[in-house]
gemmi code that builds the backbone of each chain (N, CA, C; Angstrom):
import gemmi

chains = {
    "A": [
        ("ALA", (136.404, 157.824, 125.517), (135.104, 157.926, 126.188), (134.028, 158.259, 125.164)),
        ("GLN", (132.833, 157.806, 125.453), (131.754, 158.049, 124.504), (131.101, 159.403, 124.761)),
        ("LYS", (130.463, 159.906, 123.731), (129.816, 161.213, 123.824), (128.640, 161.244, 122.871)),
        ("VAL", (127.586, 161.934, 123.280), (126.401, 162.108, 122.434), (126.081, 163.597, 122.371)),
        ("THR", (125.892, 164.097, 121.164), (125.609, 165.524, 120.981), (124.275, 165.711, 120.280)),
        ("GLN", (123.420, 166.476, 120.903), (122.164, 166.902, 120.280), (122.258, 168.411, 120.151)),
        ("ALA", (122.603, 168.870, 118.983), (122.931, 170.278, 118.790), (121.702, 171.182, 118.918)),
        ("GLN", (120.533, 170.647, 118.616), (119.307, 171.441, 118.688), (118.772, 171.389, 120.121)),
        ("THR", (118.829, 172.493, 120.833), (118.319, 172.480, 122.201), (116.808, 172.629, 122.219)),
        ("GLU", (116.266, 173.374, 121.236), (114.824, 173.607, 121.222), (114.348, 173.782, 119.783)),
        ("ILE", (113.238, 173.133, 119.462), (112.637, 173.260, 118.138), (111.158, 173.557, 118.317)),
        ("SER", (110.669, 174.489, 117.533), (109.249, 174.813, 117.571), (108.670, 174.649, 116.179)),
        ("VAL", (107.594, 173.894, 116.059), (106.932, 173.688, 114.768), (105.435, 173.855, 114.954)),
        ("VAL", (104.769, 173.978, 113.829), (103.311, 174.034, 113.829), (102.802, 172.642, 113.510)),
        ("GLU", (101.702, 172.299, 114.123), (101.120, 170.970, 113.938), (101.053, 170.609, 112.450)),
        ("LYS", (101.344, 169.355, 112.180), (101.343, 168.737, 110.845), (102.637, 168.949, 110.079)),
        ("GLU", (103.531, 169.762, 110.619), (104.847, 169.881, 109.999), (105.673, 168.644, 110.314)),
        ("ASP", (106.622, 168.324, 109.436), (107.604, 167.284, 109.722), (108.778, 167.924, 110.466)),
        ("VAL", (109.392, 167.146, 111.342), (110.524, 167.687, 112.104), (111.559, 166.580, 112.299)),
        ("THR", (112.834, 166.959, 112.183), (113.937, 166.005, 112.381), (114.797, 166.450, 113.540)),
        ("LEU", (115.035, 165.512, 114.449), (115.891, 165.760, 115.610), (117.244, 165.078, 115.347)),
        ("ASP", (118.308, 165.854, 115.474), (119.626, 165.342, 115.140), (120.329, 164.743, 116.357)),
        ("CYS", (121.133, 163.716, 116.085), (121.938, 163.085, 117.124), (123.250, 162.626, 116.507)),
        ("VAL", (124.345, 163.074, 117.088), (125.674, 162.653, 116.646), (126.383, 162.025, 117.838)),
        ("TYR", (127.064, 160.929, 117.603), (127.687, 160.214, 118.722), (129.168, 159.954, 118.454)),
        ("GLU", (129.890, 159.693, 119.531), (131.298, 159.308, 119.445), (131.526, 158.089, 120.320)),
        ("THR", (132.208, 157.092, 119.781), (132.594, 155.920, 120.554), (133.741, 155.224, 119.862)),
        ("ARG", (134.574, 154.552, 120.641), (135.679, 153.804, 120.053), (135.300, 152.345, 119.842)),
        ("ASP", (134.192, 151.925, 120.424), (133.786, 150.534, 120.300), (133.187, 150.249, 118.928)),
        ("THR", (133.349, 149.023, 118.481), (132.711, 148.620, 117.232), (131.313, 148.070, 117.481)),
        ("THR", (131.076, 147.638, 118.718), (129.742, 147.170, 119.109), (129.143, 148.174, 120.089)),
        ("TYR", (128.024, 148.735, 119.712), (127.367, 149.705, 120.584), (125.891, 149.749, 120.226)),
        ("TYR", (125.143, 150.437, 121.066), (123.691, 150.512, 120.907), (123.258, 151.967, 121.024)),
        ("LEU", (122.316, 152.352, 120.208), (121.787, 153.711, 120.222), (120.309, 153.679, 120.577)),
        ("PHE", (119.890, 154.678, 121.317), (118.515, 154.733, 121.819), (117.948, 156.130, 121.628)),
        ("TRP", (116.624, 156.181, 121.529), (115.888, 157.433, 121.662), (114.841, 157.242, 122.749)),
        ("TYR", (114.760, 158.265, 123.610), (113.748, 158.308, 124.653), (112.974, 159.608, 124.559)),
        ("LYS", (111.725, 159.553, 124.984), (110.867, 160.742, 125.048), (110.593, 161.060, 126.510)),
        ("GLN", (110.715, 162.328, 126.869), (110.398, 162.754, 128.230), (109.273, 163.781, 128.188)),
        ("PRO", (108.036, 163.351, 128.421), (106.916, 164.290, 128.467), (107.002, 165.136, 129.728)),
        ("PRO", (106.134, 166.127, 129.867), (106.180, 167.012, 131.043), (106.102, 166.265, 132.381)),
        ("SER", (105.528, 165.090, 132.393), (105.442, 164.321, 133.641), (106.812, 163.901, 134.148)),
        ("GLY", (107.794, 163.806, 133.276), (109.163, 163.532, 133.691), (109.684, 162.138, 133.411)),
        ("GLU", (108.809, 161.167, 133.304), (109.283, 159.801, 133.100), (109.843, 159.635, 131.692)),
        ("LEU", (110.942, 158.925, 131.543), (111.500, 158.681, 130.221), (110.810, 157.474, 129.595)),
        ("VAL", (110.363, 157.656, 128.365), (109.665, 156.607, 127.640), (110.565, 156.115, 126.508)),
        ("PHE", (110.828, 154.819, 126.487), (111.673, 154.233, 125.455), (110.965, 154.292, 124.101)),
        ("LEU", (111.705, 154.699, 123.065), (111.146, 154.757, 121.714), (111.767, 153.707, 120.801)),
        ("ILE", (113.108, 153.658, 120.766), (113.762, 152.753, 119.837), (115.166, 152.411, 120.318)),
        ("ARG", (115.622, 151.221, 119.945), (116.980, 150.764, 120.195), (117.531, 150.245, 118.874)),
        ("ARG", (118.790, 150.597, 118.602), (119.421, 150.141, 117.365), (120.844, 149.700, 117.693)),
        ("ASN", (121.284, 148.537, 117.199), (122.664, 148.140, 117.441), (123.541, 148.558, 116.267)),
        ("SER", (124.833, 148.577, 116.499), (125.776, 149.145, 115.533), (125.906, 148.321, 114.256)),
        ("PHE", (125.391, 147.108, 114.270), (125.500, 146.266, 113.079), (124.274, 146.378, 112.169)),
        ("ASP", (123.302, 147.122, 112.615), (122.046, 147.202, 111.883), (121.805, 148.630, 111.433)),
        ("GLU", (122.161, 148.926, 110.181), (122.010, 150.280, 109.682), (120.710, 150.494, 108.941)),
        ("GLN", (119.825, 149.541, 109.004), (118.536, 149.726, 108.337), (117.759, 150.837, 108.995)),
        ("ASN", (117.164, 151.666, 108.188), (116.280, 152.677, 108.733), (115.006, 152.007, 109.241)),
        ("GLU", (114.361, 152.657, 110.170), (113.147, 152.072, 110.739), (112.025, 153.080, 110.748)),
        ("ILE", (110.847, 152.597, 110.481), (109.655, 153.440, 110.503), (108.648, 152.789, 111.437)),
        ("SER", (108.075, 153.617, 112.293), (107.024, 153.129, 113.181), (105.945, 154.199, 113.235)),
        ("GLY", (104.919, 154.005, 112.448), (103.852, 155.005, 112.381), (104.383, 156.324, 111.845)),
        ("ARG", (104.254, 157.382, 112.640), (104.731, 158.702, 112.207), (106.212, 158.913, 112.524)),
        ("TYR", (106.818, 157.953, 113.193), (108.219, 158.076, 113.606), (109.120, 157.312, 112.636)),
        ("SER", (110.283, 157.878, 112.350), (111.283, 157.151, 111.569), (112.670, 157.533, 112.054)),
        ("TRP", (113.598, 156.608, 111.883), (114.960, 156.808, 112.359), (115.947, 156.499, 111.242)),
        ("ASN", (116.952, 157.352, 111.102), (117.973, 157.219, 110.079), (119.330, 157.055, 110.766)),
        ("PHE", (119.886, 155.832, 110.690), (121.155, 155.524, 111.334), (122.229, 155.477, 110.259)),
        ("GLN", (123.261, 156.326, 110.382), (124.351, 156.351, 109.409), (125.681, 156.273, 110.149)),
        ("LYS", (126.335, 155.126, 110.075), (127.620, 154.955, 110.739), (128.686, 155.852, 110.125)),
        ("SER", (128.589, 156.127, 108.839), (129.615, 156.918, 108.156), (129.709, 158.333, 108.733)),
        ("THR", (128.584, 158.832, 109.218), (128.570, 160.172, 109.806), (128.317, 160.135, 111.309)),
        ("SER", (128.301, 158.931, 111.898), (128.041, 158.754, 113.338), (126.784, 159.505, 113.760)),
        ("SER", (125.723, 159.293, 113.010), (124.483, 159.995, 113.311), (123.308, 159.024, 113.425)),
        ("PHE", (122.360, 159.397, 114.235), (121.155, 158.591, 114.450), (120.001, 159.566, 114.618)),
        ("ASN", (119.482, 160.052, 113.488), (118.486, 161.105, 113.498), (117.066, 160.560, 113.563)),
        ("PHE", (116.206, 161.352, 114.137), (114.823, 160.946, 114.425), (113.881, 161.930, 113.751)),
        ("THR", (112.972, 161.414, 112.932), (112.024, 162.274, 112.222), (110.597, 161.950, 112.654)),
        ("ILE", (109.852, 163.008, 112.943), (108.417, 162.870, 113.218), (107.684, 163.478, 112.034)),
        ("THR", (106.859, 162.687, 111.419), (106.077, 163.135, 110.269), (104.705, 163.600, 110.750)),
        ("ALA", (104.251, 164.700, 110.171), (102.921, 165.235, 110.526), (102.804, 165.362, 112.043)),
        ("SER", (103.633, 166.197, 112.615), (103.703, 166.330, 114.069), (102.350, 166.704, 114.678)),
        ("GLN", (102.187, 166.287, 115.934), (100.966, 166.574, 116.672), (101.334, 167.229, 117.996)),
        ("VAL", (100.379, 167.907, 118.593), (100.626, 168.585, 119.871), (101.122, 167.597, 120.919)),
        ("VAL", (100.639, 166.362, 120.866), (101.047, 165.359, 121.856), (102.513, 164.944, 121.721)),
        ("ASP", (103.130, 165.339, 120.608), (104.560, 165.047, 120.431), (105.436, 166.015, 121.223)),
        ("SER", (104.855, 167.057, 121.760), (105.625, 168.037, 122.531), (106.252, 167.358, 123.744)),
        ("ALA", (107.564, 167.421, 123.821), (108.305, 166.736, 124.880), (109.778, 167.059, 124.689)),
        ("VAL", (110.588, 166.540, 125.601), (112.036, 166.574, 125.412), (112.452, 165.201, 124.922)),
        ("TYR", (113.263, 165.161, 123.897), (113.708, 163.902, 123.320), (115.210, 163.739, 123.551)),
        ("PHE", (115.571, 162.553, 124.025), (116.969, 162.264, 124.316), (117.478, 161.143, 123.433)),
        ("CYS", (118.667, 161.343, 122.920), (119.416, 160.301, 122.237), (120.449, 159.764, 123.232)),
        ("ALA", (120.702, 158.472, 123.219), (121.631, 157.890, 124.189), (122.429, 156.764, 123.536)),
        ("LEU", (123.597, 156.518, 124.104), (124.531, 155.522, 123.578), (124.923, 154.550, 124.695)),
        ("SER", (124.985, 153.266, 124.372), (125.455, 152.261, 125.315), (126.493, 151.390, 124.623)),
        ("GLU", (127.527, 151.023, 125.366), (128.526, 150.124, 124.824), (128.284, 148.680, 125.240)),
        ("GLY", (127.081, 148.395, 125.713), (126.658, 147.019, 125.904), (126.935, 146.461, 127.278)),
        ("PRO", (126.640, 145.192, 127.482), (126.736, 144.587, 128.819), (128.152, 144.570, 129.378)),
        ("GLU", (129.158, 144.523, 128.514), (130.535, 144.552, 129.011), (130.855, 145.870, 129.702)),
        ("ALA", (130.122, 146.899, 129.353), (130.280, 148.216, 129.993), (129.128, 148.502, 130.935)),
        ("GLY", (128.486, 147.452, 131.397), (127.400, 147.623, 132.358), (126.122, 148.170, 131.776)),
        ("ASN", (126.025, 148.153, 130.448), (124.845, 148.702, 129.780), (124.579, 150.156, 130.169)),
        ("MET", (125.612, 150.865, 130.590), (125.416, 152.261, 130.989), (125.030, 153.097, 129.781)),
        ("LEU", (124.187, 154.071, 130.014), (123.763, 154.981, 128.959), (124.477, 156.320, 129.103)),
        ("THR", (124.984, 156.816, 127.976), (125.477, 158.191, 127.901), (124.445, 158.979, 127.114)),
        ("PHE", (123.910, 160.022, 127.728), (122.831, 160.788, 127.124), (123.342, 162.055, 126.466)),
        ("GLY", (122.656, 162.464, 125.406), (122.831, 163.802, 124.884), (122.084, 164.790, 125.772)),
        ("GLY", (122.229, 166.045, 125.459), (121.614, 167.080, 126.276), (120.107, 167.234, 126.088)),
        ("GLY", (119.570, 166.559, 125.082), (118.132, 166.618, 124.851), (117.730, 167.724, 123.893)),
        ("THR", (116.634, 167.508, 123.190), (116.025, 168.511, 122.323), (114.579, 168.699, 122.765)),
        ("ARG", (114.239, 169.929, 123.117), (112.856, 170.216, 123.502), (112.060, 170.540, 122.248)),
        ("LEU", (111.053, 169.735, 121.980), (110.192, 169.932, 120.828), (108.867, 170.524, 121.271)),
        ("MET", (108.507, 171.635, 120.674), (107.202, 172.257, 120.947), (106.387, 172.247, 119.669)),
        ("VAL", (105.252, 171.601, 119.716), (104.364, 171.537, 118.565), (103.152, 172.408, 118.874)),
        ("LYS", (102.977, 173.446, 118.085), (101.890, 174.388, 118.328), (100.690, 174.060, 117.443)),
        ("PRO", (99.505, 174.218, 117.990), (98.310, 173.903, 117.184), (98.111, 174.909, 116.051)),
    ],
    "B": [
        ("ASP", (100.680, 145.381, 137.868), (101.430, 145.670, 136.659), (102.915, 145.720, 136.971)),
        ("GLY", (103.738, 145.222, 136.042), (105.172, 145.292, 136.239), (105.688, 146.683, 135.956)),
        ("GLY", (106.706, 147.079, 136.743), (107.244, 148.398, 136.501), (108.266, 148.803, 137.532)),
        ("ILE", (108.647, 150.053, 137.477), (109.633, 150.629, 138.387), (108.932, 151.720, 139.185)),
        ("THR", (109.014, 151.616, 140.490), (108.346, 152.567, 141.373), (109.374, 153.378, 142.128)),
        ("GLN", (109.286, 154.679, 141.990), (110.146, 155.584, 142.736), (109.302, 156.350, 143.746)),
        ("SER", (109.842, 156.493, 144.938), (109.150, 157.287, 145.948), (110.171, 157.988, 146.834)),
        ("PRO", (109.795, 159.154, 147.394), (108.567, 159.875, 147.091), (108.666, 160.605, 145.759)),
        ("LYS", (107.581, 161.210, 145.334), (107.610, 161.977, 144.089), (108.328, 163.303, 144.297)),
        ("TYR", (108.104, 163.899, 145.478), (108.773, 165.149, 145.840), (109.430, 164.960, 147.209)),
        ("LEU", (110.618, 165.552, 147.358), (111.358, 165.410, 148.606), (112.093, 166.706, 148.895)),
        ("PHE", (112.081, 167.074, 150.162), (112.749, 168.294, 150.570), (113.831, 167.945, 151.587)),
        ("ARG", (114.972, 168.526, 151.403), (116.096, 168.233, 152.294), (116.523, 169.497, 153.035)),
        ("LYS", (116.719, 169.335, 154.317), (117.257, 170.436, 155.108), (118.777, 170.350, 155.059)),
        ("GLU", (119.422, 171.467, 155.287), (120.874, 171.507, 155.246), (121.462, 170.540, 156.273)),
        ("GLY", (122.453, 169.776, 155.845), (123.117, 168.838, 156.749), (122.405, 167.515, 156.914)),
        ("GLN", (121.312, 167.340, 156.221), (120.495, 166.129, 156.376), (120.790, 165.137, 155.254)),
        ("ASN", (120.778, 163.859, 155.605), (120.806, 162.819, 154.576), (119.375, 162.447, 154.220)),
        ("VAL", (119.116, 162.199, 152.970), (117.794, 161.743, 152.552), (117.963, 160.541, 151.635)),
        ("THR", (116.961, 159.649, 151.669), (117.023, 158.440, 150.866), (115.867, 158.369, 149.893)),
        ("LEU", (116.199, 158.121, 148.637), (115.212, 157.964, 147.574), (115.036, 156.470, 147.313)),
        ("SER", (113.794, 156.068, 147.187), (113.495, 154.657, 147.008), (113.290, 154.327, 145.534)),
        ("CYS", (113.756, 153.139, 145.131), (113.512, 152.612, 143.794), (113.274, 151.113, 143.906)),
        ("GLU", (112.114, 150.683, 143.464), (111.740, 149.264, 143.513), (111.267, 148.829, 142.128)),
        ("GLN", (111.685, 147.637, 141.705), (111.219, 147.120, 140.419), (110.754, 145.672, 140.580)),
        ("ASN", (109.685, 145.346, 139.840), (109.168, 143.974, 139.861), (109.232, 143.352, 138.473)),
        ("LEU", (110.241, 143.760, 137.721), (110.437, 143.273, 136.356), (111.430, 142.111, 136.306)),
        ("ASN", (111.965, 141.732, 137.462), (113.004, 140.698, 137.546), (114.250, 141.102, 136.743)),
        ("HIS", (114.515, 142.398, 136.722), (115.703, 142.886, 136.038), (116.940, 142.718, 136.910)),
        ("ASP", (118.072, 142.474, 136.232), (119.316, 142.258, 136.970), (119.970, 143.578, 137.389)),
        ("ALA", (119.993, 144.518, 136.482), (120.778, 145.733, 136.701), (119.871, 146.923, 137.001)),
        ("MET", (120.357, 147.795, 137.870), (119.610, 149.007, 138.220), (120.555, 150.204, 138.204)),
        ("TYR", (119.987, 151.383, 137.937), (120.784, 152.590, 137.713), (120.130, 153.784, 138.378)),
        ("TRP", (120.962, 154.743, 138.787), (120.475, 156.035, 139.241), (121.093, 157.139, 138.377)),
        ("TYR", (120.210, 158.041, 137.892), (120.636, 159.178, 137.096), (120.175, 160.465, 137.769)),
        ("ARG", (120.915, 161.503, 137.520), (120.539, 162.844, 137.951), (120.288, 163.696, 136.717)),
        ("GLN", (119.208, 164.486, 136.764), (118.903, 165.408, 135.678), (118.745, 166.816, 136.236)),
        ("ASP", (119.570, 167.722, 135.760), (119.449, 169.133, 136.118), (118.635, 169.848, 135.044)),
        ("PRO", (117.988, 170.951, 135.401), (117.088, 171.633, 134.449), (117.759, 171.916, 133.114)),
        ("GLY", (117.088, 171.536, 132.045), (117.581, 171.816, 130.704), (118.776, 170.979, 130.284)),
        ("GLN", (119.062, 169.939, 131.028), (120.224, 169.124, 130.710), (119.858, 167.658, 130.546)),
        ("GLY", (120.826, 166.901, 130.058), (120.637, 165.464, 129.928), (120.833, 164.769, 131.259)),
        ("LEU", (120.760, 163.449, 131.227), (120.906, 162.650, 132.436), (122.371, 162.256, 132.636)),
        ("ARG", (122.775, 162.260, 133.892), (124.133, 161.819, 134.222), (124.059, 160.670, 135.223)),
        ("LEU", (124.916, 159.677, 135.035), (124.876, 158.463, 135.840), (125.541, 158.682, 137.193)),
        ("ILE", (124.833, 158.295, 138.260), (125.372, 158.425, 139.613), (125.994, 157.109, 140.056)),
        ("TYR", (125.198, 156.056, 140.069), (125.642, 154.712, 140.455), (124.869, 153.693, 139.641)),
        ("TYR", (125.446, 152.499, 139.522), (124.704, 151.397, 138.951), (125.105, 150.092, 139.621)),
        ("SER", (124.215, 149.110, 139.491), (124.437, 147.806, 140.110), (123.989, 146.729, 139.137)),
        ("GLN", (124.872, 145.801, 138.864), (124.540, 144.719, 137.936), (124.120, 143.450, 138.667)),
        ("ILE", (124.367, 143.405, 139.984), (124.062, 142.200, 140.742), (123.905, 142.583, 142.207)),
        ("VAL", (123.172, 141.779, 142.928), (122.950, 142.045, 144.362), (124.291, 142.121, 145.093)),
        ("ASN", (124.362, 143.064, 146.034), (125.544, 143.281, 146.880), (126.767, 143.768, 146.117)),
        ("ASP", (126.540, 144.335, 144.944), (127.648, 144.909, 144.179), (127.152, 146.132, 143.432)),
        ("PHE", (127.956, 147.186, 143.389), (127.578, 148.380, 142.658), (128.840, 149.148, 142.272)),
        ("GLN", (128.700, 149.987, 141.241), (129.826, 150.762, 140.738), (129.458, 152.230, 140.654)),
        ("LYS", (130.467, 153.071, 140.800), (130.269, 154.513, 140.675), (130.095, 154.881, 139.214)),
        ("GLY", (129.237, 155.876, 139.021), (129.092, 156.463, 137.706), (129.923, 157.734, 137.610)),
        ("ASP", (129.466, 158.653, 136.787), (130.240, 159.864, 136.528), (130.209, 160.885, 137.663)),
        ("ILE", (129.149, 160.844, 138.477), (128.977, 161.894, 139.495), (128.590, 161.294, 140.846)),
        ("ALA", (129.364, 160.319, 141.317), (129.007, 159.587, 142.533), (129.282, 160.354, 143.837)),
        ("GLU", (130.098, 161.371, 143.791), (130.477, 162.062, 145.026), (129.274, 162.673, 145.723)),
        ("GLY", (129.135, 162.382, 147.015), (128.026, 162.918, 147.791), (126.802, 162.021, 147.792)),
        ("TYR", (126.918, 160.868, 147.168), (125.807, 159.909, 147.092), (126.278, 158.544, 147.590)),
        ("SER", (125.342, 157.734, 148.064), (125.648, 156.343, 148.392), (124.460, 155.476, 148.020)),
        ("VAL", (124.718, 154.191, 147.779), (123.668, 153.250, 147.395), (123.881, 151.930, 148.116)),
        ("SER", (122.866, 151.085, 148.046), (122.969, 149.699, 148.514), (122.137, 148.832, 147.583)),
        ("ARG", (122.483, 147.552, 147.525), (121.698, 146.619, 146.705), (121.612, 145.304, 147.475)),
        ("GLU", (120.758, 145.290, 148.467), (120.595, 144.108, 149.309), (119.598, 143.115, 148.719)),
        ("LYS", (118.716, 143.612, 147.878), (117.724, 142.759, 147.218), (117.713, 143.088, 145.735)),
        ("LYS", (117.391, 142.114, 144.933), (117.366, 142.329, 143.486), (116.365, 143.409, 143.102)),
        ("GLU", (115.271, 143.511, 143.856), (114.193, 144.417, 143.487), (114.434, 145.857, 143.888)),
        ("SER", (115.396, 146.104, 144.771), (115.502, 147.411, 145.400), (116.894, 148.026, 145.259)),
        ("PHE", (116.931, 149.333, 144.994), (118.215, 150.024, 144.813), (118.067, 151.452, 145.352)),
        ("PRO", (118.058, 151.626, 146.662), (117.868, 152.967, 147.226), (119.105, 153.837, 147.077)),
        ("LEU", (118.858, 155.123, 146.906), (119.916, 156.118, 146.764), (119.859, 157.082, 147.950)),
        ("THR", (120.972, 157.259, 148.632), (121.047, 158.235, 149.715), (121.832, 159.446, 149.247)),
        ("VAL", (121.214, 160.600, 149.392), (121.881, 161.866, 149.096), (122.423, 162.373, 150.423)),
        ("THR", (123.727, 162.390, 150.565), (124.320, 162.738, 151.849), (124.525, 164.243, 151.975)),
        ("SER", (124.859, 164.654, 153.179), (125.091, 166.077, 153.421), (126.332, 166.576, 152.673)),
        ("ALA", (127.143, 165.652, 152.190), (128.338, 166.036, 151.438), (128.000, 166.504, 150.022)),
        ("GLN", (126.793, 166.209, 149.580), (126.369, 166.656, 148.253), (125.919, 168.102, 148.380)),
        ("GLN", (126.731, 169.010, 147.875), (126.509, 170.438, 148.106), (125.347, 171.013, 147.304)),
        ("ASN", (125.055, 170.423, 146.190), (123.997, 170.951, 145.311), (123.058, 169.826, 144.903)),
        ("PRO", (122.217, 169.354, 145.817), (121.413, 168.172, 145.540), (120.124, 168.432, 144.764)),
        ("THR", (119.754, 169.695, 144.592), (118.487, 170.000, 143.926), (118.537, 169.531, 142.486)),
        ("ALA", (117.675, 168.564, 142.157), (117.661, 167.975, 140.822), (116.500, 166.989, 140.738)),
        ("PHE", (116.339, 166.442, 139.558), (115.354, 165.391, 139.303), (116.138, 164.082, 139.214)),
        ("TYR", (115.737, 163.089, 140.022), (116.463, 161.836, 140.090), (115.631, 160.715, 139.463)),
        ("LEU", (116.255, 160.016, 138.551), (115.573, 158.945, 137.831), (116.269, 157.618, 138.061)),
        ("CYS", (115.473, 156.603, 138.313), (115.960, 155.236, 138.499), (115.589, 154.430, 137.262)),
        ("ALA", (116.450, 153.515, 136.870), (116.178, 152.673, 135.707), (116.635, 151.257, 135.986)),
        ("SER", (116.133, 150.328, 135.165), (116.575, 148.938, 135.310), (116.589, 148.271, 133.940)),
        ("THR", (117.350, 147.182, 133.864), (117.433, 146.424, 132.620), (117.887, 145.001, 132.914)),
        ("LEU", (117.557, 144.095, 132.006), (118.174, 142.770, 132.046), (119.625, 142.965, 131.634)),
        ("ASP", (120.558, 142.402, 132.379), (121.963, 142.702, 132.167), (122.558, 141.804, 131.088)),
        ("ARG", (122.007, 141.979, 129.889), (122.517, 141.191, 128.774), (122.527, 142.067, 127.538)),
        ("GLY", (123.052, 141.554, 126.443), (123.057, 142.314, 125.208), (121.786, 142.094, 124.422)),
        ("GLY", (121.803, 142.534, 123.204), (120.648, 142.353, 122.353), (119.454, 143.142, 122.862)),
        ("PRO", (118.268, 142.707, 122.510), (117.065, 143.465, 122.882), (116.840, 143.549, 124.381)),
        ("LYS", (117.597, 142.772, 125.154), (117.370, 142.760, 126.603), (118.033, 143.927, 127.313)),
        ("ASN", (118.817, 144.736, 126.599), (119.556, 145.773, 127.318), (118.882, 147.135, 127.269)),
        ("ILE", (117.587, 147.137, 127.071), (116.843, 148.399, 127.102), (116.618, 148.797, 128.553)),
        ("GLN", (116.935, 150.048, 128.878), (116.675, 150.552, 130.221), (115.276, 151.146, 130.274)),
        ("TYR", (114.558, 150.749, 131.311), (113.234, 151.294, 131.573), (113.300, 152.139, 132.823)),
        ("PHE", (112.552, 153.240, 132.816), (112.696, 154.248, 133.859), (111.474, 154.351, 134.752)),
        ("GLY", (111.736, 154.769, 135.988), (110.669, 155.141, 136.895), (110.209, 156.561, 136.624)),
        ("ALA", (109.238, 157.027, 137.425), (108.638, 158.350, 137.209), (109.459, 159.470, 137.819)),
        ("GLY", (110.474, 159.142, 138.596), (111.381, 160.156, 139.110), (111.020, 160.712, 140.474)),
        ("THR", (112.024, 161.271, 141.134), (111.854, 161.989, 142.402), (112.485, 163.360, 142.241)),
        ("ARG", (111.706, 164.385, 142.591), (112.209, 165.752, 142.504), (112.662, 166.181, 143.897)),
        ("LEU", (113.960, 166.426, 144.031), (114.547, 166.791, 145.321), (114.873, 168.271, 145.354)),
        ("SER", (114.453, 168.914, 146.414), (114.742, 170.343, 146.606), (115.346, 170.558, 147.982)),
        ("VAL", (116.120, 171.616, 148.100), (116.748, 171.954, 149.366), (115.980, 173.086, 150.027)),
        ("LEU", (115.649, 172.911, 151.312), (114.926, 173.953, 152.036), (115.896, 175.041, 152.486)),
    ],
}
model = gemmi.Model(1)
for chain_id, residues in chains.items():
    chain = gemmi.Chain(chain_id)
    for i, (resn, *xyz) in enumerate(residues, 1):
        res = gemmi.Residue()
        res.name, res.seqid = resn, gemmi.SeqId(i, " ")
        for name, pos in zip(("N", "CA", "C"), xyz):
            atom = gemmi.Atom()
            atom.name, atom.element = name, gemmi.Element(name[0])
            atom.pos, atom.b_iso = gemmi.Position(*pos), 0.0
            res.add_atom(atom)
        chain.add_residue(res)
    model.add_chain(chain)
structure = gemmi.Structure()
structure.add_model(model)
structure.setup_entities()
């Protein structure tokens, strides 16, 4: 069975600091997909990124970057120069693809608080 | 605008009562999902449906029921058998394929409380 672990339950930083959110996953499949979602106080989950198991390239999107390492089963998320608007709960999730119904297994989430 | 609509935003259940949460999508997505989120925790899958008139149990299906009579709609009923229904319920949908099409998009959620 698959599992996603986000060991950091809560992180507090001061605005403009860089912060990294950790995600470690377990799966027996060779084909799988990893996701990050943001949950602001309103509650709706906002999709941030999707990465498949064959693509280990790191990705940068503005102040956001993701480091995918199959060797350590990790998919970490870094926010550079954090802003107050980044305050939210962030979830890492794993899917084993359409053969498994595209179901998502979520980590427990990391609550990020960015203070002015 | 295309999206996923959940209603109501807040719902209160009396003891012994069944309540139904609505989820509608106009994205022409094939698959739909229901998740439960308890305070300070991640999401857990209740039920999912990949095609009309078919659905499968997730990790915590006991005390819940669903139907999928139309592609656009996937209502969730919280039955009286669900002893601890207070939670935040999120509906999601996706094109039921691999590659970039398997991203799940979420509704705004329904917060259910017991009176």
